[in-house]
C-alpha positions in Angstrom: 109.2 60.3 174.9 106.6 62.6 176.5 104.6 65.1 174.6 101.4 67.2 174.8 98.4 66.5 172.5 95.4 68.8 172.2 91.9 67.4 171.4 89.5 69.2 169.0 87.5 70.2 172.1 90.5 72.2 173.4 91.5 69.9 176.2 95.2 68.8 176.5 96.7 65.4 177.3 100.2 64.5 178.4 101.2 61.4 176.4 104.1 59.0 177.0 105.3 56.9 174.0 107.9 54.3 173.6 110.8 54.5 171.1 108.6 53.0 168.4 105.9 55.7 168.9 103.4 53.4 170.6 101.4 55.1 173.4 102.2 53.5 176.8 100.6 56.0 179.1 98.7 59.3 179.4 97.1 61.7 181.7 94.6 64.5 181.4 92.5 66.3 180.3 94.0 69.7 181.2 93.3 73.3 180.3 96.1 74.7 178.1 96.9 77.4 180.6 97.3 74.8 183.5 100.1 72.7 182.0 103.3 71.8 183.9 106.5 70.1 182.9 105.9 66.7 181.3 108.0 65.0 183.9 105.7 66.1 186.7 102.8 64.0 185.6 101.9 60.4 186.5 101.2 58.5 183.3 98.6 55.6 183.4 97.3 53.2 180.7 93.5 54.0 181.2 93.4 56.6 178.3 95.6 54.7 175.8 92.8 53.1 173.8 90.8 56.3 173.6 93.8 58.4 172.6 94.8 56.0 169.9 91.3 56.1 168.4 91.2 59.9 168.6 94.6 60.1 166.9 93.4 57.8 164.1 90.3 60.0 163.7 92.6 63.1 163.5 90.8 64.8 166.5 94.1 65.1 168.4 97.2 66.9 167.3 100.6 67.3 169.0 101.4 70.7 170.5 104.4 72.4 171.9 103.0 74.9 174.4 105.0 77.5 176.3 104.8 76.5 180.0 104.2 78.9 182.8 106.9 79.1 185.4 
């Protein structure tokens, strides 16, 4: 599953999770007005640890933005 998550600083990350909800890849940060379709991104594991900690600290929240066409 691929979703967008926004950090408390306003930056947005595209996050890929497995069926158990574990983060397996991510990309970003992006400005909210620059987002594209989630399938257009290349997900890598470099941000996984940081994102997991930020989620545990409640500085990230899932968003459902309206994408520009």
